[in-house]
N, C-alpha and C positions, 0 to 999 in steps of 0.2 A: 126604533120601533121594536116592540116584541112581537115573536113568531107565533102564531094561534096556529096549532098543528090541525086543529079541527075545522079551520075556517075552509068554505068552498071557494079556495083561491083560483081565479083564472087568470091567466096572463094571454093577452091576445093582441095580434096587430092584423093588418089586412091579409096577412098570408097565413098564419098560423095561430092555432088555439091549443093553450095547455090547459089542463084541467085535471084535477086530483083523480088518480087511478082507483077504480073500484072492482069489486069481483066480479060484477057484470062485464066488466071490458073483457073478460075471457072471450065473448063471441066477437069482439071488435077487433081482437088481435089473433084469433085462432088461424085466418089464413097463413101469416107468418109463419105461426109455430108449426103448421103441418107442411107448408109449401117451401118454406126456406129455413130449414134447420142449420145451415151454414152461418147463418146470422149471429148465433151464439159460439162460434168456434174458439173464441178468446174469451168468453163470459167463464165467471166464477159460478153462477147460477144459470143453468141452462134452462131455456123456456122452449125448447122443440118438443111437439107432440102435445095434447091437450092435458093430461096430468103434470107435466112439468110446467107448463104455462099456469096452471092453476096454483102450483107450489110457488112459482115464482112471485105471481100476484099477491098469495096469501103472506109470504114472506116481506114485500114490500109494505103491504097493509100493517103488519104487525109492528114493522120498524117505525112506521108513523103514528101508530098508538102509543109507541115507547118513545116517541118525541126525538128521535135520532135521524128520521129520514123524512122527505116528502116527496112521493113519486108523483109523477103525471104521465097521462097519455097526450099523444101527440095527434092532432087532428090538422090536416093539410086543407085549407079552405080553397085552394086553387083545384086540387084534384077532387075535393069534396068526400074525402074518407080519411079513416085513421091511418096512422103512417107508422105507429111506434111509440117509444117510451123513453122518458129520460127522469131523473130526480136529483134532488139536493140531497146529499148524506154527510154522515158524521158532522152533523150541525152541531157547533160548539158557539152558543150564543155568547156566554161571558167573554169568552176570547176573540170574538167577531171574526171567527172562520168556519169555512162549509167546505165540502167538496161537492163537485158537479161532475155527475157520470151515469153509469147504469143505461148509457145512451146507445139505442140501435134504431134503425129504420129499415123498412121493407126494401128491397132492391130497387123499385121503382121510384123510391124517395131520396135514394142516395146519389150525391152528386147534382141535386138539382136547386142546391141553395137553401133548402128546409133546415139544415142544420144551422147554419149561420142565423136564420131567421129566430131559431128557437134560442140559440146562444145569446143573443141581443136582449130578448126578453128575460132570459134567467139571470144573465150578468147584471142588466139594468135593475132588477129588482134587487138582487144580492147586495149590490154596493149602494144603490140609492134610496131603497125602501128599509131595508134590514142593516144597513150602515156598516155592514162586513169589510174587513180590512183586507183579507186574503180569501181568494177562491182557488182550491187546489183541484188539480185533475190527475187522475191514473190511469195506466192501462198497461197490458203485458206488452213488454218492451219488444217483443217479435211483431207486434200488431202495427205494421208500418202505416196503413189506411188512417187509423185512428189517431196515432200520432201525428201524422202530416196534418190531419183536420184540426187538431188541436193549436199546432204552431201557425195554421192559416190564421187564427181568429185573433192572434197575438199572445198566446202562453208562453212563458218561458222555461226552458227545461232546468230543473234544479238538480236533477241526478238519477242516479239508478239504485233502487234497493233490491241487493241482489238476494235470489232465493226466498223472496219475499212471501210468496203465497201459494199453495197447493193448486195446481191445476186440476180441472175436471176429469182429465184422464189418468191421474196420477203423476207424480213427480212434482217439481216445482216450477215457479216462473220469476223471472225478473220483472219488477215493476217499475216503469218510469214514472216520475214525478215532474208536475208541470205547475205553473202556477200563474196567476194574475192578481198584483196588488191594487188596492184602491188607488193610489197614486198614478200607477200605470194607467188604470181605467180611465181616469180624468184627465191625463195628460196627454193621451195617444191610443189606447187601444179602443174606445168607444167610439172614436173617429175612424179610425181603420176598419173597425168591423163595420160601421154604418155604409162605408165607401164601398164595401163588397157586397151590399146588398142589392 
């Protein structure tokens, strides 16, 4: 299946809805931006404060226009409110690979199972609709919470890229690389993740 970056792609189940991120979503995410600035502690692009949030969304939408990323806003159906954002990025359709990341949720949505619901939708779409062979995940190697979350859904650690990226504060970070292969998704990861939902 070819991926249409202009499509109004909606992924949803009874717990969560993912729809394309829009510039008007500044208002839907502003609470987190103002009241939960630590959400972006390990982020390469900060969204703390309204101006930074507007910039964050602009960068994401420009990347979608350039056909390299597809950002979503996350709506929690149980709590009936917006919860955060996630995206496909570094989309390499001819190589059948993409990365899944830029994922963040407000404090009230962390540890609720929302992330696993989102990952089930995103990974199902990547492997089963887009026929990806590999989905990659990266994080700051010091971000223990994020690394644990990725491992818990079935990601395998591939290694650490040393001094891979500049940090927001200056200096550089080591980036841990994890992945799920299509064969792993079909053989075990999908059922493993479904059992956790």
